[in-house]
Biopython code that builds the backbone (N, CA, C, O; Angstrom):
import numpy as np
from Bio.PDB.StructureBuilder import StructureBuilder

atoms = [
    (1, "UNK", "N", (103.310, 125.885, 54.607)),
    (1, "UNK", "CA", (102.192, 125.475, 55.438)),
    (1, "UNK", "C", (102.014, 126.526, 56.529)),
    (1, "UNK", "O", (102.985, 126.976, 57.138)),
    (2, "UNK", "N", (100.803, 126.898, 56.760)),
    (2, "UNK", "CA", (100.485, 127.926, 57.740)),
    (2, "UNK", "C", (100.383, 127.317, 59.130)),
    (2, "UNK", "O", (99.612, 126.385, 59.356)),
    (3, "UNK", "N", (101.160, 127.848, 60.047)),
    (3, "UNK", "CA", (101.071, 127.425, 61.436)),
    (3, "UNK", "C", (99.924, 128.204, 62.062)),
    (3, "UNK", "O", (100.088, 129.366, 62.434)),
    (4, "UNK", "N", (98.761, 127.566, 62.178)),
    (4, "UNK", "CA", (97.540, 128.258, 62.587)),
    (4, "UNK", "C", (97.675, 128.849, 63.979)),
    (4, "UNK", "O", (97.277, 129.993, 64.198)),
    (5, "UNK", "N", (98.225, 128.101, 64.922)),
    (5, "UNK", "CA", (98.339, 128.622, 66.285)),
    (5, "UNK", "C", (99.189, 129.880, 66.307)),
    (5, "UNK", "O", (98.803, 130.898, 66.880)),
    (6, "UNK", "N", (100.338, 129.796, 65.682)),
    (6, "UNK", "CA", (101.242, 130.944, 65.649)),
    (6, "UNK", "C", (100.565, 132.115, 64.950)),
    (6, "UNK", "O", (100.686, 133.260, 65.386)),
    (7, "UNK", "N", (99.855, 131.827, 63.869)),
    (7, "UNK", "CA", (99.165, 132.885, 63.133)),
    (7, "UNK", "C", (98.088, 133.528, 63.995)),
    (7, "UNK", "O", (97.980, 134.754, 64.040)),
    (8, "UNK", "N", (97.287, 132.709, 64.681)),
    (8, "UNK", "CA", (96.193, 133.250, 65.495)),
    (8, "UNK", "C", (96.724, 134.115, 66.625)),
    (8, "UNK", "O", (96.131, 135.144, 66.946)),
    (9, "UNK", "N", (97.841, 133.708, 67.237)),
    (9, "UNK", "CA", (98.372, 134.486, 68.347)),
    (9, "UNK", "C", (98.994, 135.788, 67.876)),
    (9, "UNK", "O", (99.058, 136.754, 68.637)),
    (10, "UNK", "N", (99.451, 135.827, 66.635)),
    (10, "UNK", "CA", (100.070, 137.035, 66.108)),
    (10, "UNK", "C", (99.143, 137.812, 65.186)),
    (10, "UNK", "O", (99.530, 138.857, 64.662)),
    (11, "UNK", "N", (97.923, 137.318, 64.980)),
    (11, "UNK", "CA", (97.036, 137.897, 63.971)),
    (11, "UNK", "C", (96.838, 139.395, 64.160)),
    (11, "UNK", "O", (96.906, 140.154, 63.193)),
    (12, "UNK", "N", (96.600, 139.819, 65.367)),
    (12, "UNK", "CA", (96.336, 141.233, 65.600)),
    (12, "UNK", "C", (97.533, 142.081, 65.184)),
    (12, "UNK", "O", (97.366, 143.101, 64.516)),
    (13, "UNK", "N", (98.735, 141.671, 65.571)),
    (13, "UNK", "CA", (99.901, 142.481, 65.233)),
    (13, "UNK", "C", (100.234, 142.402, 63.746)),
    (13, "UNK", "O", (100.784, 143.352, 63.189)),
    (14, "UNK", "N", (99.912, 141.290, 63.097)),
    (14, "UNK", "CA", (100.238, 141.150, 61.682)),
    (14, "UNK", "C", (99.255, 141.882, 60.784)),
    (14, "UNK", "O", (99.615, 142.333, 59.697)),
    (15, "UNK", "N", (98.021, 142.000, 61.235)),
    (15, "UNK", "CA", (97.012, 142.622, 60.387)),
    (15, "UNK", "C", (96.806, 144.096, 60.705)),
    (15, "UNK", "O", (95.938, 144.743, 60.118)),
    (16, "UNK", "N", (97.593, 144.627, 61.623)),
    (16, "UNK", "CA", (97.516, 146.063, 61.870)),
    (16, "UNK", "C", (98.432, 146.773, 60.895)),
    (16, "UNK", "O", (99.386, 146.192, 60.378)),
    (17, "UNK", "N", (98.132, 148.016, 60.658)),
    (17, "UNK", "CA", (98.903, 148.787, 59.690)),
    (17, "UNK", "C", (100.324, 148.987, 60.193)),
    (17, "UNK", "O", (100.544, 149.242, 61.377)),
    (18, "UNK", "N", (101.290, 148.868, 59.281)),
    (18, "UNK", "CA", (102.681, 149.103, 59.625)),
    (18, "UNK", "C", (102.892, 150.574, 59.966)),
    (18, "UNK", "O", (103.719, 150.905, 60.815)),
    (19, "UNK", "N", (102.157, 151.441, 59.315)),
    (19, "UNK", "CA", (102.220, 152.875, 59.572)),
    (19, "UNK", "C", (100.783, 153.351, 59.735)),
    (19, "UNK", "O", (100.029, 153.402, 58.763)),
    (20, "UNK", "N", (100.405, 153.697, 60.951)),
    (20, "UNK", "CA", (99.017, 154.058, 61.220)),
    (20, "UNK", "C", (98.624, 155.337, 60.493)),
    (20, "UNK", "O", (99.093, 156.426, 60.824)),
    (21, "UNK", "N", (97.767, 155.187, 59.512)),
    (21, "UNK", "CA", (97.261, 156.316, 58.733)),
    (21, "UNK", "C", (96.138, 156.963, 59.537)),
    (21, "UNK", "O", (95.279, 156.255, 60.063)),
    (22, "UNK", "N", (96.125, 158.292, 59.644)),
    (22, "UNK", "CA", (95.070, 158.965, 60.407)),
    (22, "UNK", "C", (93.673, 158.671, 59.871)),
    (22, "UNK", "O", (93.471, 158.468, 58.674)),
    (23, "UNK", "N", (92.720, 158.656, 60.795)),
    (23, "UNK", "CA", (91.312, 158.427, 60.457)),
    (23, "UNK", "C", (90.479, 159.576, 61.012)),
    (23, "UNK", "O", (91.015, 160.529, 61.577)),
    (24, "UNK", "N", (89.167, 159.474, 60.845)),
    (24, "UNK", "CA", (88.263, 160.494, 61.391)),
    (24, "UNK", "C", (88.406, 160.628, 62.902)),
    (24, "UNK", "O", (88.154, 161.698, 63.456)),
    (25, "UNK", "N", (88.805, 159.558, 63.567)),
    (25, "UNK", "CA", (88.952, 159.585, 65.018)),
    (25, "UNK", "C", (90.245, 160.268, 65.464)),
    (25, "UNK", "O", (90.400, 160.576, 66.646)),
    (26, "UNK", "N", (91.163, 160.506, 64.549)),
    (26, "UNK", "CA", (92.439, 161.135, 64.891)),
    (26, "UNK", "C", (92.248, 162.613, 65.204)),
    (26, "UNK", "O", (91.362, 163.273, 64.662)),
    (27, "UNK", "N", (93.101, 163.115, 66.093)),
    (27, "UNK", "CA", (93.064, 164.545, 66.404)),
    (27, "UNK", "C", (93.719, 165.331, 65.270)),
    (27, "UNK", "O", (94.566, 164.808, 64.547)),
    (28, "UNK", "N", (93.319, 166.574, 65.129)),
    (28, "UNK", "CA", (93.843, 167.432, 64.063)),
    (28, "UNK", "C", (95.363, 167.527, 64.150)),
    (28, "UNK", "O", (96.051, 167.448, 63.132)),
    (29, "UNK", "N", (95.890, 167.696, 65.364)),
    (29, "UNK", "CA", (97.335, 167.799, 65.551)),
    (29, "UNK", "C", (98.043, 166.525, 65.094)),
    (29, "UNK", "O", (99.109, 166.593, 64.483)),
    (30, "UNK", "N", (97.458, 165.367, 65.386)),
    (30, "UNK", "CA", (98.048, 164.094, 64.956)),
    (30, "UNK", "C", (98.047, 163.971, 63.433)),
    (30, "UNK", "O", (98.997, 163.455, 62.843)),
    (31, "UNK", "N", (96.983, 164.445, 62.809)),
    (31, "UNK", "CA", (96.906, 164.410, 61.341)),
    (31, "UNK", "C", (97.981, 165.307, 60.754)),
    (31, "UNK", "O", (98.667, 164.924, 59.806)),
    (32, "UNK", "N", (98.131, 166.503, 61.318)),
    (32, "UNK", "CA", (99.160, 167.431, 60.838)),
    (32, "UNK", "C", (100.553, 166.826, 61.014)),
    (32, "UNK", "O", (101.388, 166.913, 60.114)),
    (33, "UNK", "N", (100.802, 166.217, 62.166)),
    (33, "UNK", "CA", (102.111, 165.591, 62.408)),
    (33, "UNK", "C", (102.378, 164.457, 61.425)),
    (33, "UNK", "O", (103.505, 164.296, 60.956)),
    (34, "UNK", "N", (101.349, 163.667, 61.111)),
    (34, "UNK", "CA", (101.510, 162.571, 60.151)),
    (34, "UNK", "C", (101.857, 163.125, 58.775)),
    (34, "UNK", "O", (102.753, 162.615, 58.101)),
    (35, "UNK", "N", (101.142, 164.175, 58.360)),
    (35, "UNK", "CA", (101.422, 164.789, 57.060)),
    (35, "UNK", "C", (102.845, 165.343, 57.017)),
    (35, "UNK", "O", (103.545, 165.188, 56.016)),
    (36, "UNK", "N", (103.269, 165.988, 58.106)),
    (36, "UNK", "CA", (104.640, 166.516, 58.162)),
    (36, "UNK", "C", (105.660, 165.385, 58.073)),
    (36, "UNK", "O", (106.667, 165.509, 57.376)),
    (37, "UNK", "N", (105.403, 164.285, 58.774)),
    (37, "UNK", "CA", (106.354, 163.166, 58.776)),
    (37, "UNK", "C", (106.505, 162.536, 57.393)),
    (37, "UNK", "O", (107.523, 161.911, 57.096)),
    (38, "UNK", "N", (105.497, 162.704, 56.559)),
    (38, "UNK", "CA", (105.538, 162.162, 55.196)),
    (38, "UNK", "C", (105.942, 163.219, 54.171)),
    (38, "UNK", "O", (105.920, 162.968, 52.966)),
    (39, "UNK", "N", (106.310, 164.404, 54.661)),
    (39, "UNK", "CA", (106.692, 165.531, 53.788)),
    (39, "UNK", "C", (105.596, 165.877, 52.793)),
    (39, "UNK", "O", (105.865, 166.171, 51.628)),
    (40, "UNK", "N", (104.369, 165.838, 53.263)),
    (40, "UNK", "CA", (103.220, 166.223, 52.443)),
    (40, "UNK", "C", (102.837, 167.638, 52.854)),
    (40, "UNK", "O", (102.537, 167.898, 54.019)),
    (41, "UNK", "N", (102.852, 168.536, 51.898)),
    (41, "UNK", "CA", (102.586, 169.938, 52.227)),
    (41, "UNK", "C", (101.095, 170.192, 52.429)),
    (41, "UNK", "O", (100.245, 169.592, 51.770)),
    (42, "UNK", "N", (100.804, 171.097, 53.356)),
    (42, "UNK", "CA", (99.433, 171.506, 53.648)),
    (42, "UNK", "C", (99.498, 172.872, 54.312)),
    (42, "UNK", "O", (100.537, 173.269, 54.840)),
    (43, "UNK", "N", (98.404, 173.572, 54.282)),
    (43, "UNK", "CA", (98.331, 174.886, 54.920)),
    (43, "UNK", "C", (97.861, 174.698, 56.358)),
    (43, "UNK", "O", (96.927, 173.942, 56.622)),
    (44, "UNK", "N", (98.516, 175.391, 57.284)),
    (44, "UNK", "CA", (98.216, 175.234, 58.713)),
    (44, "UNK", "C", (96.774, 175.574, 59.070)),
    (44, "UNK", "O", (96.246, 175.068, 60.060)),
    (45, "UNK", "N", (96.136, 176.421, 58.275)),
    (45, "UNK", "CA", (94.780, 176.872, 58.615)),
    (45, "UNK", "C", (93.680, 175.912, 58.146)),
    (45, "UNK", "O", (92.499, 176.168, 58.379)),
    (46, "UNK", "N", (94.054, 174.822, 57.494)),
    (46, "UNK", "CA", (93.047, 173.882, 56.998)),
    (46, "UNK", "C", (92.285, 173.233, 58.148)),
    (46, "UNK", "O", (92.831, 172.997, 59.226)),
    (47, "UNK", "N", (91.035, 172.958, 57.895)),
    (47, "UNK", "CA", (90.199, 172.249, 58.861)),
    (47, "UNK", "C", (90.568, 170.767, 58.881)),
    (47, "UNK", "O", (91.212, 170.260, 57.963)),
    (48, "UNK", "N", (90.149, 170.091, 59.938)),
    (48, "UNK", "CA", (90.426, 168.654, 60.071)),
    (48, "UNK", "C", (89.881, 167.875, 58.878)),
    (48, "UNK", "O", (90.549, 166.974, 58.371)),
    (49, "UNK", "N", (88.682, 168.212, 58.430)),
    (49, "UNK", "CA", (88.064, 167.528, 57.288)),
    (49, "UNK", "C", (88.923, 167.702, 56.040)),
    (49, "UNK", "O", (89.095, 166.761, 55.265)),
    (50, "UNK", "N", (89.456, 168.888, 55.849)),
    (50, "UNK", "CA", (90.300, 169.156, 54.674)),
    (50, "UNK", "C", (91.626, 168.410, 54.783)),
    (50, "UNK", "O", (92.148, 167.908, 53.787)),
    (51, "UNK", "N", (92.165, 168.340, 55.995)),
    (51, "UNK", "CA", (93.402, 167.577, 56.199)),
    (51, "UNK", "C", (93.180, 166.095, 55.895)),
    (51, "UNK", "O", (94.033, 165.438, 55.299)),
    (52, "UNK", "N", (92.029, 165.581, 56.311)),
    (52, "UNK", "CA", (91.713, 164.173, 56.039)),
    (52, "UNK", "C", (91.559, 163.906, 54.543)),
    (52, "UNK", "O", (91.864, 162.809, 54.075)),
    (53, "UNK", "N", (91.093, 164.894, 53.798)),
    (53, "UNK", "CA", (91.017, 164.736, 52.339)),
    (53, "UNK", "C", (92.416, 164.576, 51.755)),
    (53, "UNK", "O", (92.633, 163.766, 50.854)),
    (54, "UNK", "N", (93.360, 165.354, 52.276)),
    (54, "UNK", "CA", (94.751, 165.234, 51.819)),
    (54, "UNK", "C", (95.300, 163.856, 52.196)),
    (54, "UNK", "O", (95.978, 163.209, 51.398)),
    (55, "UNK", "N", (95.001, 163.417, 53.413)),
    (55, "UNK", "CA", (95.435, 162.083, 53.859)),
    (55, "UNK", "C", (94.875, 161.019, 52.922)),
    (55, "UNK", "O", (95.603, 160.117, 52.509)),
    (56, "UNK", "N", (93.597, 161.114, 52.583)),
    (56, "UNK", "CA", (92.963, 160.124, 51.702)),
    (56, "UNK", "C", (93.599, 160.087, 50.326)),
    (56, "UNK", "O", (93.642, 159.030, 49.696)),
    (57, "UNK", "N", (94.091, 161.218, 49.848)),
    (57, "UNK", "CA", (94.760, 161.256, 48.541)),
    (57, "UNK", "C", (96.086, 160.504, 48.572)),
    (57, "UNK", "O", (96.538, 160.000, 47.544)),
    (58, "UNK", "N", (96.711, 160.426, 49.745)),
    (58, "UNK", "CA", (98.053, 159.840, 49.856)),
    (58, "UNK", "C", (98.100, 158.524, 50.624)),
    (58, "UNK", "O", (99.146, 157.878, 50.670)),
    (59, "UNK", "N", (96.978, 158.114, 51.231)),
    (59, "UNK", "CA", (97.045, 156.974, 52.142)),
    (59, "UNK", "C", (97.371, 155.646, 51.463)),
    (59, "UNK", "O", (97.902, 154.745, 52.113)),
    (60, "UNK", "N", (97.072, 155.503, 50.197)),
    (60, "UNK", "CA", (97.375, 154.240, 49.505)),
    (60, "UNK", "C", (98.877, 153.944, 49.520)),
    (60, "UNK", "O", (99.289, 152.784, 49.540)),
    (61, "UNK", "N", (99.682, 154.996, 49.511)),
    (61, "UNK", "CA", (101.137, 154.823, 49.537)),
    (61, "UNK", "C", (101.622, 154.319, 50.896)),
    (61, "UNK", "O", (102.656, 153.656, 50.982)),
    (62, "UNK", "N", (100.880, 154.632, 51.950)),
    (62, "UNK", "CA", (101.337, 154.346, 53.308)),
    (62, "UNK", "C", (100.487, 153.318, 54.037)),
    (62, "UNK", "O", (100.849, 152.900, 55.137)),
    (63, "UNK", "N", (99.382, 152.904, 53.466)),
    (63, "UNK", "CA", (98.473, 151.969, 54.125)),
    (63, "UNK", "C", (98.922, 150.536, 53.846)),
    (63, "UNK", "O", (98.298, 149.818, 53.065)),
    (64, "UNK", "N", (100.004, 150.138, 54.489)),
    (64, "UNK", "CA", (100.572, 148.809, 54.304)),
    (64, "UNK", "C", (100.458, 148.050, 55.621)),
    (64, "UNK", "O", (100.453, 148.646, 56.698)),
    (65, "UNK", "N", (100.368, 146.734, 55.519)),
    (65, "UNK", "CA", (100.230, 145.902, 56.707)),
    (65, "UNK", "C", (101.539, 145.194, 57.014)),
    (65, "UNK", "O", (102.319, 144.886, 56.113)),
    (66, "UNK", "N", (101.769, 144.941, 58.293)),
    (66, "UNK", "CA", (103.018, 144.301, 58.721)),
    (66, "UNK", "C", (103.219, 142.948, 58.040)),
    (66, "UNK", "O", (104.340, 142.608, 57.661)),
    (67, "UNK", "N", (102.154, 142.184, 57.882)),
    (67, "UNK", "CA", (102.284, 140.871, 57.248)),
    (67, "UNK", "C", (102.759, 141.012, 55.801)),
    (67, "UNK", "O", (103.525, 140.181, 55.313)),
    (68, "UNK", "N", (102.305, 142.066, 55.117)),
    (68, "UNK", "CA", (102.747, 142.304, 53.744)),
    (68, "UNK", "C", (104.233, 142.647, 53.701)),
    (68, "UNK", "O", (104.960, 142.196, 52.817)),
    (69, "UNK", "N", (104.671, 143.447, 54.665)),
    (69, "UNK", "CA", (106.085, 143.823, 54.717)),
    (69, "UNK", "C", (106.958, 142.603, 55.009)),
    (69, "UNK", "O", (108.018, 142.436, 54.405)),
    (70, "UNK", "N", (106.512, 141.753, 55.934)),
    (70, "UNK", "CA", (107.269, 140.545, 56.259)),
    (70, "UNK", "C", (107.333, 139.606, 55.056)),
    (70, "UNK", "O", (108.384, 139.031, 54.772)),
    (71, "UNK", "N", (106.228, 139.452, 54.359)),
    (71, "UNK", "CA", (106.187, 138.578, 53.186)),
    (71, "UNK", "C", (107.084, 139.117, 52.079)),
    (71, "UNK", "O", (107.775, 138.357, 51.399)),
    (72, "UNK", "N", (107.066, 140.416, 51.910)),
    (72, "UNK", "CA", (107.889, 141.042, 50.864)),
    (72, "UNK", "C", (109.374, 140.791, 51.115)),
    (72, "UNK", "O", (110.136, 140.564, 50.175)),
    (73, "UNK", "N", (109.788, 140.832, 52.393)),
    (73, "UNK", "CA", (111.184, 140.558, 52.748)),
    (73, "UNK", "C", (111.588, 139.140, 52.349)),
    (73, "UNK", "O", (112.748, 138.898, 52.015)),
    (74, "UNK", "N", (110.647, 138.209, 52.381)),
    (74, "UNK", "CA", (110.919, 136.804, 52.052)),
    (74, "UNK", "C", (110.528, 136.461, 50.614)),
    (74, "UNK", "O", (110.514, 135.290, 50.234)),
    (75, "UNK", "N", (110.210, 137.483, 49.817)),
    (75, "UNK", "CA", (109.766, 137.297, 48.431)),
    (75, "UNK", "C", (108.539, 136.393, 48.336)),
    (75, "UNK", "O", (108.458, 135.524, 47.468)),
    (76, "UNK", "N", (107.600, 136.609, 49.233)),
    (76, "UNK", "CA", (106.344, 135.853, 49.249)),
    (76, "UNK", "C", (105.186, 136.794, 48.960)),
    (76, "UNK", "O", (105.308, 138.013, 49.083)),
    (77, "UNK", "N", (104.068, 136.211, 48.577)),
    (77, "UNK", "CA", (102.860, 136.972, 48.272)),
    (77, "UNK", "C", (101.764, 136.580, 49.247)),
    (77, "UNK", "O", (101.542, 135.395, 49.494)),
    (78, "UNK", "N", (101.083, 137.564, 49.797)),
    (78, "UNK", "CA", (99.965, 137.306, 50.701)),
    (78, "UNK", "C", (98.697, 137.244, 49.869)),
    (78, "UNK", "O", (98.375, 138.181, 49.138)),
    (79, "UNK", "N", (97.983, 136.139, 49.986)),
    (79, "UNK", "CA", (96.726, 135.967, 49.267)),
    (79, "UNK", "C", (95.588, 136.190, 50.240)),
    (79, "UNK", "O", (95.481, 135.501, 51.254)),
    (80, "UNK", "N", (94.748, 137.142, 49.932)),
    (80, "UNK", "CA", (93.611, 137.434, 50.799)),
    (80, "UNK", "C", (92.350, 136.858, 50.180)),
    (80, "UNK", "O", (92.075, 137.035, 48.993)),
    (81, "UNK", "N", (91.603, 136.172, 51.008)),
    (81, "UNK", "CA", (90.355, 135.570, 50.555)),
    (81, "UNK", "C", (89.206, 136.524, 50.841)),
    (81, "UNK", "O", (89.242, 137.258, 51.829)),
    (82, "UNK", "N", (88.192, 136.521, 49.993)),
    (82, "UNK", "CA", (87.047, 137.398, 50.251)),
    (82, "UNK", "C", (86.296, 136.952, 51.505)),
    (82, "UNK", "O", (86.161, 135.759, 51.777)),
    (83, "UNK", "N", (85.817, 137.928, 52.254)),
    (83, "UNK", "CA", (85.067, 137.629, 53.473)),
    (83, "UNK", "C", (83.749, 136.938, 53.144)),
    (83, "UNK", "O", (83.119, 137.214, 52.123)),
    (84, "UNK", "N", (83.355, 136.049, 54.021)),
    (84, "UNK", "CA", (82.052, 135.376, 53.945)),
    (84, "UNK", "C", (81.874, 134.525, 52.687)),
    (84, "UNK", "O", (80.747, 134.346, 52.223)),
    (85, "UNK", "N", (82.955, 134.005, 52.134)),
    (85, "UNK", "CA", (82.867, 133.118, 50.971)),
    (85, "UNK", "C", (83.688, 131.863, 51.266)),
    (85, "UNK", "O", (84.755, 131.649, 50.690)),
    (86, "UNK", "N", (83.164, 131.037, 52.179)),
    (86, "UNK", "CA", (83.902, 129.844, 52.588)),
    (86, "UNK", "C", (84.105, 128.876, 51.426)),
    (86, "UNK", "O", (85.027, 128.061, 51.457)),
    (87, "UNK", "N", (83.254, 128.955, 50.401)),
    (87, "UNK", "CA", (83.402, 128.052, 49.256)),
    (87, "UNK", "C", (84.667, 128.362, 48.446)),
    (87, "UNK", "O", (85.079, 127.555, 47.612)),
    (88, "UNK", "N", (85.280, 129.519, 48.685)),
    (88, "UNK", "CA", (86.519, 129.882, 47.993)),
    (88, "UNK", "C", (87.755, 129.634, 48.854)),
    (88, "UNK", "O", (88.877, 129.870, 48.407)),
    (89, "UNK", "N", (87.561, 129.164, 50.077)),
    (89, "UNK", "CA", (88.661, 128.948, 50.997)),
    (89, "UNK", "C", (89.017, 127.460, 51.031)),
    (89, "UNK", "O", (88.222, 126.651, 51.510)),
    (90, "UNK", "N", (90.199, 127.086, 50.532)),
    (90, "UNK", "CA", (90.576, 125.670, 50.481)),
    (90, "UNK", "C", (90.589, 125.005, 51.858)),
    (90, "UNK", "O", (90.241, 123.830, 51.976)),
    (91, "UNK", "N", (90.978, 125.730, 52.882)),
    (91, "UNK", "CA", (90.991, 125.164, 54.231)),
    (91, "UNK", "C", (89.587, 124.766, 54.660)),
    (91, "UNK", "O", (89.391, 123.699, 55.242)),
    (92, "UNK", "N", (88.622, 125.609, 54.380)),
    (92, "UNK", "CA", (87.230, 125.307, 54.736)),
    (92, "UNK", "C", (86.709, 124.098, 53.960)),
    (92, "UNK", "O", (85.963, 123.283, 54.503)),
    (93, "UNK", "N", (87.103, 123.984, 52.691)),
    (93, "UNK", "CA", (86.661, 122.847, 51.877)),
    (93, "UNK", "C", (87.215, 121.533, 52.425)),
    (93, "UNK", "O", (86.496, 120.538, 52.507)),
    (94, "UNK", "N", (88.496, 121.534, 52.801)),
    (94, "UNK", "CA", (89.111, 120.329, 53.362)),
    (94, "UNK", "C", (88.467, 120.001, 54.708)),
    (94, "UNK", "O", (88.178, 118.839, 54.993)),
    (95, "UNK", "N", (88.244, 121.015, 55.530)),
    (95, "UNK", "CA", (87.618, 120.800, 56.830)),
    (95, "UNK", "C", (86.224, 120.191, 56.672)),
    (95, "UNK", "O", (85.848, 119.304, 57.439)),
    (96, "UNK", "N", (85.466, 120.651, 55.701)),
    (96, "UNK", "CA", (84.132, 120.097, 55.449)),
    (96, "UNK", "C", (84.229, 118.621, 55.064)),
    (96, "UNK", "O", (83.414, 117.813, 55.509)),
    (97, "UNK", "N", (85.220, 118.262, 54.239)),
    (97, "UNK", "CA", (85.415, 116.858, 53.849)),
    (97, "UNK", "C", (85.751, 115.993, 55.061)),
    (97, "UNK", "O", (85.240, 114.881, 55.200)),
    (98, "UNK", "N", (86.606, 116.506, 55.929)),
    (98, "UNK", "CA", (86.989, 115.751, 57.128)),
    (98, "UNK", "C", (85.770, 115.527, 58.019)),
    (98, "UNK", "O", (85.544, 114.418, 58.505)),
    (99, "UNK", "N", (84.993, 116.577, 58.228)),
    (99, "UNK", "CA", (83.795, 116.442, 59.072)),
    (99, "UNK", "C", (82.816, 115.434, 58.478)),
    (99, "UNK", "O", (82.216, 114.651, 59.216)),
    (100, "UNK", "N", (82.648, 115.441, 57.167)),
    (100, "UNK", "CA", (81.753, 114.480, 56.516)),
    (100, "UNK", "C", (82.265, 113.050, 56.679)),
    (100, "UNK", "O", (81.490, 112.132, 56.948)),
    (101, "UNK", "N", (83.575, 112.869, 56.513)),
    (101, "UNK", "CA", (84.155, 111.534, 56.653)),
    (101, "UNK", "C", (83.983, 111.012, 58.076)),
    (101, "UNK", "O", (83.651, 109.843, 58.276)),
    (102, "UNK", "N", (84.206, 111.869, 59.057)),
    (102, "UNK", "CA", (84.039, 111.461, 60.456)),
    (102, "UNK", "C", (82.580, 111.129, 60.732)),
    (102, "UNK", "O", (82.284, 110.142, 61.406)),
    (103, "UNK", "N", (81.677, 111.935, 60.224)),
    (103, "UNK", "CA", (80.243, 111.692, 60.434)),
    (103, "UNK", "C", (79.822, 110.361, 59.814)),
    (103, "UNK", "O", (79.036, 109.627, 60.415)),
    (104, "UNK", "N", (80.332, 110.036, 58.621)),
    (104, "UNK", "CA", (80.001, 108.769, 57.970)),
    (104, "UNK", "C", (80.518, 107.589, 58.783)),
    (104, "UNK", "O", (79.820, 106.586, 58.931)),
    (105, "UNK", "N", (81.731, 107.701, 59.308)),
    (105, "UNK", "CA", (82.299, 106.604, 60.093)),
    (105, "UNK", "C", (81.513, 106.388, 61.375)),
    (105, "UNK", "O", (81.308, 105.247, 61.789)),
    (106, "UNK", "N", (81.075, 107.451, 61.999)),
    (106, "UNK", "CA", (80.267, 107.309, 63.213)),
    (106, "UNK", "C", (78.954, 106.613, 62.896)),
    (106, "UNK", "O", (78.502, 105.771, 63.672)),
    (107, "UNK", "N", (78.342, 106.941, 61.789)),
    (107, "UNK", "CA", (77.072, 106.334, 61.402)),
    (107, "UNK", "C", (77.258, 104.844, 61.154)),
    (107, "UNK", "O", (76.453, 104.032, 61.609)),
    (108, "UNK", "N", (78.301, 104.487, 60.445)),
    (108, "UNK", "CA", (78.566, 103.079, 60.148)),
    (108, "UNK", "C", (78.844, 102.317, 61.433)),
    (108, "UNK", "O", (78.292, 101.237, 61.643)),
    (109, "UNK", "N", (79.686, 102.860, 62.289)),
    (109, "UNK", "CA", (80.045, 102.178, 63.526)),
    (109, "UNK", "C", (78.821, 102.031, 64.429)),
    (109, "UNK", "O", (78.619, 100.968, 65.016)),
    (110, "UNK", "N", (78.016, 103.057, 64.549)),
    (110, "UNK", "CA", (76.841, 102.973, 65.421)),
    (110, "UNK", "C", (75.824, 101.973, 64.871)),
    (110, "UNK", "O", (75.135, 101.316, 65.652)),
    (111, "UNK", "N", (75.712, 101.841, 63.546)),
    (111, "UNK", "CA", (74.767, 100.870, 62.981)),
    (111, "UNK", "C", (75.274, 99.439, 63.185)),
    (111, "UNK", "O", (74.466, 98.519, 63.305)),
    (112, "UNK", "N", (76.585, 99.236, 63.225)),
    (112, "UNK", "CA", (77.138, 97.905, 63.462)),
    (112, "UNK", "C", (76.944, 97.470, 64.912)),
    (112, "UNK", "O", (76.789, 96.282, 65.193)),
    (113, "UNK", "N", (76.953, 98.426, 65.822)),
    (113, "UNK", "CA", (76.803, 98.099, 67.238)),
    (113, "UNK", "C", (75.380, 97.693, 67.584)),
    (113, "UNK", "O", (75.180, 96.984, 68.569)),
    (114, "UNK", "N", (74.399, 98.108, 66.824)),
    (114, "UNK", "CA", (72.996, 97.824, 67.149)),
    (114, "UNK", "C", (72.607, 96.470, 66.754)),
    (114, "UNK", "O", (71.460, 96.073, 66.957)),
]
sb = StructureBuilder()
sb.init_structure("model")
sb.init_model(0)
sb.init_chain("A")
sb.init_seg("    ")
for serial, (resi, resn, name, xyz) in enumerate(atoms, 1):
    if name == "N":
        sb.init_residue(resn, " ", resi, " ")
    sb.init_atom(name, np.array(xyz, "f"), 0.0, 1.0, " ", f" {name:<3s}", serial, name[0])
structure = sb.get_structure()
């Protein structure tokens, strides 16, 4: 069972990359240092754009999230739901049922009071 409060308070740290892969916003020196730390060879004279191409070729190996690493330690699987598809999210379906049930009870109770 998912502890929603605990999850919400830790969401930012859990959904950030365990190893920050360089992006277009990264400085050239930072990209070079990242490549060196991963023992990925490159020529020092390469442009930032060319370095980012090398990063993109290798980033799948290093683009892991902390929540995935934690789940892997516990032999669990993280299931990701597609964005903007509440009809595929069981929590949303149950919540909709609860709201409907509450709305029906309010209607019945208010009609009895009149």
